[in-house]
C-alpha positions in Angstrom: -19.2 2.0 93.5 -22.3 4.0 94.6 -24.9 2.3 92.2 -25.8 5.4 90.6 -23.9 6.8 87.8 -26.3 9.7 87.0 -24.2 12.6 88.2 -25.5 15.2 90.8 -24.1 17.8 88.2 -27.2 16.6 86.0 -30.0 17.9 87.7 -32.4 17.9 85.0 -31.4 14.4 83.5 -34.7 12.5 84.2 -38.1 13.4 85.6 -39.3 12.5 89.3 -42.4 10.9 88.5 -43.2 7.3 90.0 -42.9 5.0 87.0 -44.9 2.0 89.1 -48.3 3.9 88.2 -50.7 1.8 85.9 -51.6 5.1 84.1 -50.5 5.6 80.7 -46.8 6.8 81.0 -46.0 10.3 79.7 -42.8 10.7 78.2 -41.2 12.0 81.7 -42.5 8.7 83.4 -40.9 6.6 80.6 -37.4 8.2 81.2 -37.9 7.7 85.1 -38.4 4.2 84.5 -35.5 3.8 82.3 -33.1 5.4 84.7 -34.3 2.7 87.4 -33.6 -0.2 85.0 -30.4 1.4 83.8 -29.2 2.1 87.6 -29.7 -1.8 88.1 -27.6 -2.5 85.2 -24.8 0.1 85.9 -24.7 -0.7 89.5 -23.2 -4.1 88.7 -20.4 -2.8 86.7 -17.8 -0.2 86.5 -17.2 -0.4 82.9 -19.9 1.7 81.6 -20.8 5.3 81.9 -23.9 7.4 80.8 -23.9 10.6 78.8 -27.0 12.8 78.3 -27.4 15.1 75.5 -27.5 18.7 76.4 -31.1 19.4 76.7 -31.0 22.9 75.5 -29.3 21.7 72.3 -32.4 19.5 71.4 -34.5 20.5 68.4 -37.7 22.3 69.1 -36.7 24.1 72.1 -39.3 26.7 73.8 -37.7 30.0 74.8 -37.3 31.0 77.4 -36.1 28.0 78.9 -35.7 28.4 82.8 -32.9 26.8 84.8 -34.5 27.9 88.2 -37.2 30.3 89.4 -36.0 33.9 89.2 -34.7 36.1 92.0 -35.6 39.3 91.0 -32.5 40.8 90.4 -31.6 39.1 86.8 -29.5 41.2 84.2 -28.7 40.0 80.8 -25.3 38.1 79.5 -24.4 37.0 76.3 -22.8 33.8 75.0 -21.0 34.4 71.8 -18.9 31.8 69.5 -17.6 32.3 66.0 -16.6 30.0 63.2 -14.3 31.2 60.7 -12.5 30.3 57.3 -9.1 29.9 59.8 -7.2 31.2 62.5 -5.2 34.3 61.0 -7.0 37.4 62.2 -5.5 39.1 58.9 -6.7 37.0 56.1 -9.3 34.9 57.7 -12.9 36.1 58.4 -16.4 35.0 60.3 -18.4 32.5 58.3 -20.8 31.9 61.2 -21.9 34.0 64.3 -23.7 32.4 67.4 -25.6 34.5 69.9 -27.1 33.3 73.3 -28.7 35.8 75.2 -29.5 34.6 79.0 -30.4 35.9 82.4 -28.6 35.6 85.6 -28.7 36.6 89.2 -25.7 38.7 90.5 -26.6 37.9 93.8 -27.1 34.3 93.6 -24.2 33.9 90.9 -26.6 31.4 88.9 -27.7 31.5 85.5 -31.8 31.6 85.5 -32.6 31.2 81.9 -31.8 31.4 78.3 -34.0 33.9 76.6 -33.0 33.9 72.9 -30.8 32.4 70.3 -29.5 33.7 67.0 -27.2 32.0 64.5 -26.3 33.6 61.2 -24.0 33.0 58.3 -21.7 35.3 56.3 -20.4 34.6 52.7 -16.7 35.1 53.1 -16.4 36.1 49.5 -14.0 33.3 49.0 -14.1 29.4 49.1 -14.3 28.0 52.6 -11.3 25.5 53.2 -12.2 21.9 53.1 -10.9 21.2 56.6 -13.2 24.2 57.9 -16.1 22.4 56.2 -15.1 19.1 57.5 -14.7 20.4 61.1 -17.9 22.7 61.1 -20.2 21.3 58.6 -20.5 24.6 56.9 -20.3 24.7 53.2 -20.2 27.3 50.4 -23.7 26.6 49.6 -24.8 27.6 53.1 -23.2 31.0 53.1 -23.7 32.0 49.6 -25.1 35.3 49.4 -25.7 35.2 53.3 -25.1 38.6 55.5 -24.8 38.7 59.1 -27.6 41.6 60.5 -25.6 44.4 62.6 -28.9 45.6 63.9 -29.5 42.0 65.2 -26.1 41.8 66.6 -26.5 45.3 68.4 -30.1 44.4 69.8 -28.6 41.2 71.2 -25.6 42.9 73.0 -27.1 46.4 73.7 -27.5 46.3 77.5 -25.8 42.9 78.4 -23.5 42.9 81.3 -20.8 40.6 79.8 -20.1 38.6 76.7 -18.5 35.2 77.3 -16.9 32.9 75.3 -15.0 29.6 75.8 -11.8 31.4 73.7 -12.2 35.0 74.2 -8.5 35.8 73.0 -9.9 34.4 69.5 -13.5 35.2 69.3 -13.5 38.9 70.4 -10.5 40.0 67.8 -12.7 38.3 65.1 -15.9 39.8 66.2 -14.4 43.4 66.6 -12.6 43.2 63.0 -16.2 42.8 61.7 -18.5 44.5 64.0 -17.6 48.0 64.9 -19.0 50.1 68.0 -18.7 47.3 70.6 -15.0 48.2 71.8 -16.1 49.0 75.2 -18.2 46.0 76.0 -16.8 43.7 79.0 -15.7 40.2 77.9 -14.9 37.3 80.0 -13.1 33.9 79.1 -14.7 30.6 80.3 -11.4 28.7 79.3 -9.0 31.2 80.8 -10.9 32.9 83.4 -12.0 29.7 85.4 -9.6 27.7 87.6 -10.9 24.3 86.0 -8.3 22.5 87.5 -9.2 23.5 91.0 -12.5 22.0 90.2 -11.1 18.5 89.2 -10.9 19.0 85.4 -7.5 18.5 83.3 -8.7 18.9 79.6 -10.1 22.4 79.1 -11.6 22.1 75.9 -15.4 22.6 75.9 -16.3 19.3 74.7 -14.2 17.9 77.4 -15.4 19.7 80.2 -19.1 18.6 79.1 -18.2 15.2 79.0 -16.4 14.9 82.4 -19.9 16.8 83.5 -22.0 13.7 81.6 -23.0 15.5 78.4 -22.6 15.5 74.9 -23.5 17.6 71.9 -22.7 18.2 68.5 -19.7 20.8 68.6 -18.3 23.4 66.0 -21.7 25.2 65.0 -21.7 28.5 66.7 -25.3 28.9 68.3 -25.1 25.1 69.7 -21.6 25.9 71.0 -23.0 28.9 72.9 -25.7 26.6 74.4 -23.4 24.0 75.4 -21.3 26.6 77.2 -24.4 28.0 79.1 -25.4 24.6 80.1 -21.8 23.8 81.3 -22.1 27.1 83.4 -25.7 26.0 84.6 -24.2 22.6 85.9 -21.1 23.7 87.0 -22.3 26.7 89.0 -19.4 27.1 91.0 -17.2 27.7 87.7 -19.7 30.3 86.7 -19.2 32.3 89.9 -15.6 31.9 89.6 -15.7 33.2 86.0 -17.8 36.2 87.5 -15.2 36.9 90.0 -12.4 37.0 87.7 -14.3 39.2 85.2 -14.5 41.9 88.0 -10.7 41.7 88.6 -8.1 43.7 86.9 -5.6 41.6 85.1 -1.8 42.3 83.7 -0.9 41.2 80.2 2.8 40.0 80.4 4.9 40.4 76.9 8.3 38.5 77.4 10.4 40.3 74.7 13.7 38.8 73.8 13.3 35.5 75.2 15.8 33.0 74.0 14.9 29.9 72.0 15.9 27.4 74.8 13.4 29.2 77.2 10.4 28.5 75.0 9.4 25.1 76.6 9.5 26.7 80.0 7.2 29.6 78.7 5.0 27.1 77.5 4.8 25.3 80.6 4.0 28.4 82.7 1.0 29.1 80.4 2.7 31.8 77.9 1.8 31.8 74.1 3.4 33.1 71.1 2.9 36.0 69.3 4.3 36.0 65.8 4.4 39.9 65.2 2.3 39.9 62.2 -0.1 42.3 64.1 0.5 44.7 67.2 4.1 44.4 69.0 7.1 42.6 67.6 7.5 38.9 68.3 7.0 37.8 71.9 5.8 35.4 74.4 2.7 36.7 76.3 0.3 35.7 79.3 -2.3 37.0 81.4 -2.1 37.1 85.0 -3.9 38.3 88.2 -2.3 41.7 89.6 -1.2 40.2 92.8 1.3 37.5 90.6 3.1 40.4 89.0 6.2 40.4 91.4 6.3 36.5 91.0 6.1 36.8 87.4 9.1 38.9 87.3 11.1 36.7 89.3 10.3 34.1 87.0 11.7 36.2 83.9 14.6 37.1 85.8 15.7 33.7 86.6 14.9 32.3 82.9 16.8 34.9 81.0 19.2 37.9 81.7 17.0 41.2 82.4 14.0 39.4 81.7 11.4 41.3 83.7 13.2 44.5 82.7 12.9 43.8 78.9 9.2 42.5 79.4 6.0 44.8 79.2 3.2 44.8 81.6 -0.3 46.2 80.8 -3.2 46.4 83.3 -6.4 45.5 81.7 -9.8 45.5 82.9 -12.9 43.4 81.6 -13.5 45.8 78.7 -10.1 45.7 77.8 -8.8 42.0 78.0 -8.8 39.5 75.1 -8.3 42.2 72.2 -6.0 41.4 69.4 -2.2 42.0 70.3 
């Protein structure tokens, strides 16, 4: 091993001050000294790895928090996350909305700063299911009488170039069900819109992506999840560039109608998801693909079951149209 388990993806993990000085140490100096001691220990074994709490999720964060110096062409981007009473768009509702407004350089394709953070509860008008409380820590008492301010939401999103969520197919429908007037906003999905496997990642949950990058945090709180996603795209900058590129392309939603039951495993393996028909079109399997992949997808469906591509639906979408409810 190389004797240093502090990943290059963790540029802000430790300070750079010399710990050999006899001057009283500041916290950054103490951390640098700790790094040297830990490196000596970790260099002797492959049985340990070191994780850091995501810096921007620590309490007392001062804003704006700068990742790097500004280039001069910065524009705004918003990271968004929802916590809900459940998974059904028909019967469940938002109980917490997290928003993180940040700046990025389109020329450098890099995040530059975190500028504002908002977290707001909303009373769902019904008891929160126990498993949701266990997952998120959000109780009936926390949301009682609370209401998310639409003016605040509008202020965060008014001139944002892009809204980013880690599962936009979930967050966008819930968001647009609750908040009206944002239907033309452009969305990107850091789960589906980045080829994480090309960058060496296998597990695509936000927590797993960050663990592989050397970081941990307390998940399933809306604003914290937004901060964690911003940090991930800061340290995995090539992935952020990939997200921006994908957001600028048109995609095609493929809806495989009439697929026989025995085709389900092949469809799952290829990345299709099941739509149960409770809203929108009748029951079908669906997925998002790039425009240039349509011919291959038609061939796949034709090989899978008779007249598969003829029975399927293909609709072209831009970033303003993607991830809406089916």
